C-alpha positions in Angstrom: 127.5 119.7 84.4 124.5 117.6 85.4 122.9 115.7 82.6 119.4 116.9 81.6 116.6 114.6 82.6 114.3 113.5 79.8 110.8 112.8 81.2 109.2 111.5 78.0 110.8 108.3 76.9 110.1 104.6 77.0 111.1 103.0 80.4 110.8 99.6 81.8 109.6 98.8 85.3 113.0 99.3 87.0 113.8 102.5 85.1 110.5 104.1 86.1 111.3 103.6 89.8 115.0 104.5 89.4 114.3 107.6 87.3 111.7 108.8 89.8 114.4 109.1 92.4 116.8 110.6 89.8 114.3 113.3 88.9 113.4 114.2 92.4 117.1 114.3 93.6 118.0 116.5 90.7 115.2 119.0 91.3 114.5 118.5 95.0 115.1 122.2 96.0 112.7 123.8 93.5 110.3 120.9 93.9 110.3 121.2 97.7 109.9 125.0 97.4 106.8 124.5 95.1 105.5 122.0 97.6 105.9 124.2 100.6 104.5 127.4 99.0 101.5 125.7 97.2 100.7 122.8 99.5 101.7 124.4 102.8 98.3 126.0 103.4 96.4 122.8 102.8 98.8 120.7 104.9 98.5 123.1 107.8 94.7 123.3 107.5 94.5 119.5 107.3 96.7 119.3 110.4 94.6 121.7 112.5 91.4 120.0 111.4 92.7 116.6 112.2 93.8 117.8 115.7 90.3 119.1 116.4 88.8 115.8 115.3 91.2 113.7 117.3 90.6 115.8 120.4 86.9 115.4 120.0 87.4 111.6 119.8 89.6 111.6 122.9 87.0 113.6 124.8 84.2 111.3 123.7 86.0 108.1 124.5 87.1 109.4 128.0 83.7 110.7 128.9 81.9 107.7 127.4 79.2 110.1 126.1 77.4 109.9 129.4 73.7 110.5 128.9 74.0 110.3 125.1 71.7 108.0 123.1 73.1 104.5 122.8 72.1 103.7 119.2 75.0 103.3 116.8 74.3 106.3 114.7 74.1 108.7 117.7 77.3 107.3 119.2 79.1 107.6 115.9 77.9 111.2 115.2 78.9 112.2 118.7 82.3 110.6 118.3 83.1 112.1 115.0 81.0 115.3 114.7 81.4 118.2 112.4 85.2 118.2 112.9 85.4 114.9 111.1 83.7 116.5 108.0 86.1 119.4 108.0 89.1 117.1 108.5 88.0 114.9 105.5 87.5 118.0 103.3 90.9 119.4 104.1 92.4 116.0 103.6 90.9 115.7 100.1 92.1 119.2 99.2 95.6 118.4 100.5 95.9 115.3 98.4 94.6 117.2 95.4 97.1 120.0 95.9 100.0 117.6 96.3 99.0 115.6 93.2 98.6 118.7 91.1 101.9 120.3 92.3 103.8 117.1 91.5 102.3 116.6 88.1 102.4 120.3 87.1 106.1 120.5 88.1 107.2 117.6 85.9 104.9 118.6 83.0 106.3 122.1 83.0 109.8 120.7 83.2 109.2 118.8 80.0 107.4 121.7 78.3 110.2 124.1 79.1 112.7 121.9 77.4 113.9 120.1 80.6 114.2 123.3 82.6 113.0 123.6 86.2 109.8 125.7 86.4 109.2 128.5 88.8 106.7 128.3 91.7 104.5 130.9 89.9 104.3 128.7 86.8 103.4 125.6 88.8 100.8 127.6 90.7 99.2 128.7 87.4 98.4 125.1 86.7 97.4 124.2 90.2 94.8 126.9 90.5 93.5 126.2 86.9 93.0 122.4 87.5 92.3 122.4 91.3 88.5 122.0 91.4 88.5 119.8 88.3 90.9 117.4 90.0 89.1 117.7 93.3 85.7 116.8 91.8 87.2 114.0 89.7 89.1 112.6 92.6 86.0 112.3 94.7 84.2 110.5 91.8 87.1 108.2 91.2 87.4 107.4 94.9 83.8 106.4 95.0 84.4 104.2 91.9 87.5 102.7 93.6 85.4 101.8 96.7 82.7 100.3 94.6 85.3 98.2 92.9 86.5 96.9 96.2 83.0 96.1 97.3 82.7 93.6 94.4 85.0 90.9 95.7 88.1 93.2 96.1 89.5 92.2 92.6 87.8 95.0 90.6 89.2 97.6 93.0 92.8 96.2 92.5 92.3 96.2 88.7 91.1 99.8 88.7 93.9 101.1 90.9 96.6 101.7 88.2 94.0 102.8 85.7 92.6 105.5 88.1 96.2 106.5 88.9 97.0 107.1 85.2 93.9 109.3 84.7 95.3 112.3 86.6 98.5 112.7 84.5 96.3 112.2 81.4 94.0 115.0 82.5 97.0 117.3 83.2 99.4 116.5 80.3 96.6 116.3 77.6 94.2 118.9 79.1 91.6 116.2 79.0 88.3 115.8 80.7 87.4 112.9 83.0 85.7 110.8 80.3 88.6 111.1 77.8 91.1 110.3 80.6 89.1 107.2 81.6 89.1 105.9 78.0 92.8 106.8 77.4 93.9 105.1 80.6 92.4 101.8 79.4 94.2 102.3 76.1 97.5 103.0 77.6 97.5 100.3 80.2 96.6 97.5 77.7 99.3 94.9 78.0 101.0 97.1 80.6 98.8 96.6 83.6 101.3 94.6 85.8 104.3 97.0 85.3 102.1 100.1 86.0 100.5 98.4 89.1 103.9 97.2 90.3 105.4 100.7 90.1 102.7 102.2 92.2 102.7 99.4 94.8 106.5 99.6 95.2 106.4 103.4 95.5 103.6 103.3 98.1 105.6 100.7 100.1 108.7 102.9 100.0 106.6 105.9 101.0 105.1 104.0 103.9 108.6 102.8 105.1 110.0 106.3 104.8 107.1 107.7 106.8 107.6 105.0 109.4 111.1 106.1 110.1 109.7 109.4 111.5 107.7 107.4 114.0 110.6 105.4 115.4 111.7 108.2 117.8 108.1 108.2 119.1 108.2 104.5 119.9 111.7 104.7 121.4 110.6 107.7 123.6 107.4 105.9 124.6 105.2 108.7 123.3 102.0 107.7 121.8 99.3 105.1 122.8 99.5 103.8 119.3 98.7 100.4 120.6 96.8 101.4 123.7 93.7 102.8 122.1 92.3 106.3 122.2 91.5 106.2 125.9 95.2 105.9 126.7 96.4 108.6 124.3 97.7 111.9 125.8 97.4 115.3 124.3 101.1 115.3 123.5 100.9 111.9 121.7 98.0 113.1 119.6 99.7 116.3 118.6 102.9 114.5 117.8 101.3 111.7 115.8 99.2 114.2 113.7 102.1 116.5 113.1 104.4 113.6 112.0 101.7 112.2 109.7 101.3 115.6 107.9 105.1 116.1 107.7 105.5 112.8 105.9 102.9 113.8 103.3 105.8 115.3 101.4 106.7 111.7 100.4 103.5 111.5 98.3 105.5 113.4 95.7 107.3 110.1 94.9 104.3 108.0 93.6 103.0 111.1 91.8 106.2 111.6 89.9 106.4 107.8 89.3 102.9 107.7 87.7 103.8 110.7 85.6 106.8 108.8 84.2 104.7 105.7 83.7 102.3 107.9 81.7 105.1 109.3 79.6 106.5 105.9 78.9 103.2 104.3 78.0 102.3 107.3 75.9 105.6 107.1 74.1 105.1 103.4 73.4 101.6 104.0 71.9 102.1 107.3 70.2 105.8 108.1 69.9 105.0 111.8 70.0 108.1 112.6 72.2 110.4 111.2 69.5 108.5 113.0 66.7 108.8 116.3 68.7 112.5 115.9 69.1 112.9 115.1 65.3 110.9 118.1 64.4 112.9 120.3 66.7 116.2 119.5 65.0 117.7 122.7 63.6 115.1 124.9 65.3 116.4 127.6 67.6 113.2 128.6 69.3 110.4 126.5 70.6 106.8 127.4 71.4 106.4 129.3 74.6 105.7 126.8 77.3 104.9 129.3 80.0 101.3 129.9 78.9 98.6 128.7 81.2 96.5 125.8 79.8 93.6 128.0 78.9 95.9 130.2 76.7 97.2 127.3 74.5 
């Protein structure tokens, strides 16, 4: 019998990375099912919106916008257009759905006593937190950009802190202000390990995604290096489809940051150990299936 995975425990840098793979490999079927059912609509919507935006760019570059005004703003607006706004909107919603699905899955796994949650249970959390996470994500993205504008270093410093805020909002039913403050508390003396975990996971995700592009390079499909004017319809469709297929790998850094949160929280609070001590001798545990608003 496969050993039960314990999300909430103290882990070092290597253990967080290793246990991310352990958890995903142990639960990949139900996790992939939840991803497909919940995130599928957003991924497909983002894919279609991206195709429309890419086709507009191709048409604009090929035609050279003959007769269009030559000032920078007019050229840019003609090049991107309304399709770009729709693509950006679907992209933000897709990343929000993937983040929420990943965090809700591991959170429910812990709350259910290390049992795999159903898609319906995960969906309850996703729909409850969706707009809260979407709005917070936009604000944090702006903060992240502002940090990069100030000599690059502040943006790097904020990266792991902002990453931690999402599991805090989910696991502790917290608002953005509390999550911001708690993230600074948790990351004190732990900035480098938290930053390192996220960087390593993003590198691995990038490499995994690149594997899907190898057949495109071998087959000579693409114009990846030739610019928009040399790209064919087939290459655009293939590139956009592959990009959206590989979005599934974003589950890995989300699970990793959740484990980082559990580890840091356990170091600071020790609530996981206290809960296990209190549960000794108890047959029944509180119902974990309630939606957040019913707690």
